[in-house]
Legacy VTK file of the C-alpha trace (Angstrom):
# vtk DataFile Version 3.0
C-alpha trace
ASCII
DATASET POLYDATA
POINTS 85 float
-1.498 19.998 4.218
-4.980 18.181 4.462
-4.608 13.827 4.262
-5.234 13.784 0.482
-2.490 16.036 -0.347
-0.096 14.694 2.168
-0.955 11.095 0.646
-0.299 11.984 -3.046
2.931 13.772 -2.249
3.854 10.238 -0.475
2.723 8.214 -3.068
5.478 10.966 -5.616
8.298 10.090 -2.939
8.207 6.382 -2.802
8.973 6.430 -6.026
12.323 8.948 -5.266
13.892 6.798 -2.913
17.393 5.987 -2.826
16.963 2.454 -2.091
14.164 -0.081 -2.650
12.757 -1.076 -0.080
12.688 -5.043 0.772
9.715 -6.979 -0.553
8.316 -6.931 3.118
7.724 -3.205 2.988
6.848 -3.312 -0.654
4.102 -5.403 0.079
3.095 -3.044 3.076
2.725 0.410 0.727
1.055 -1.899 -2.434
-1.705 -2.972 0.215
-1.676 0.676 2.199
-2.100 1.784 -1.471
-4.724 -0.206 -2.736
-6.867 0.555 0.651
-6.005 4.036 0.616
-7.070 4.628 -2.829
-9.778 1.178 -3.448
-11.099 0.289 -0.115
-11.297 -3.141 0.902
-11.081 -5.744 -1.877
-13.414 -7.273 -3.443
-11.775 -10.205 -5.263
-12.473 -13.374 -3.740
-9.561 -15.393 -5.218
-7.031 -15.232 -8.056
-7.203 -16.475 -11.785
-3.988 -17.864 -12.224
-2.412 -20.044 -8.379
1.189 -20.058 -9.985
1.291 -16.140 -9.974
2.564 -16.108 -6.516
3.872 -12.172 -6.153
-0.028 -11.490 -7.059
-0.807 -13.742 -4.526
1.428 -12.451 -1.954
-0.587 -8.619 -2.609
-3.643 -9.571 -2.654
-2.817 -11.717 0.498
-2.029 -8.536 2.068
-4.790 -6.088 0.328
-6.922 -8.227 1.796
-5.605 -8.268 5.734
-6.531 -4.572 5.225
-10.410 -4.994 4.987
-12.056 -2.729 7.673
-9.301 -0.083 7.546
-10.587 3.289 6.535
-9.170 5.186 3.272
-8.206 8.243 5.438
-6.223 5.563 8.008
-4.876 3.729 4.793
-3.576 7.160 3.955
-1.703 8.229 7.074
-0.125 5.028 7.706
0.985 4.869 3.889
2.305 8.791 4.409
4.084 7.424 7.628
5.471 4.502 6.049
7.050 6.600 3.254
8.018 9.196 5.371
10.170 7.081 7.935
11.498 5.309 4.255
12.816 8.349 3.640
14.448 8.482 7.398
LINES 1 86
85 0 1 2 3 4 5 6 7 8 9 10 11 12 13 14 15 16 17 18 19 20 21 22 23 24 25 26 27 28 29 30 31 32 33 34 35 36 37 38 39 40 41 42 43 44 45 46 47 48 49 50 51 52 53 54 55 56 57 58 59 60 61 62 63 64 65 66 67 68 69 70 71 72 73 74 75 76 77 78 79 80 81 82 83 84
């Protein structure tokens, strides 16, 4: 199975996990998904400085700048596989 297919399956599997991951893991899943599907973030900031969830999501994604889409896909697949354990 090629990486794109594995990634798409992992995305589907992430919605079927028996337990909700902790917030740090959720941020990692979010940021890897965004990096894999959109690449580096081009957004320089947030419109609402009091939207802390959006701020944390953006910061997590921004930390992955320079990571290739393929690498982000593989990391996402690996993390979901680990969570399914």
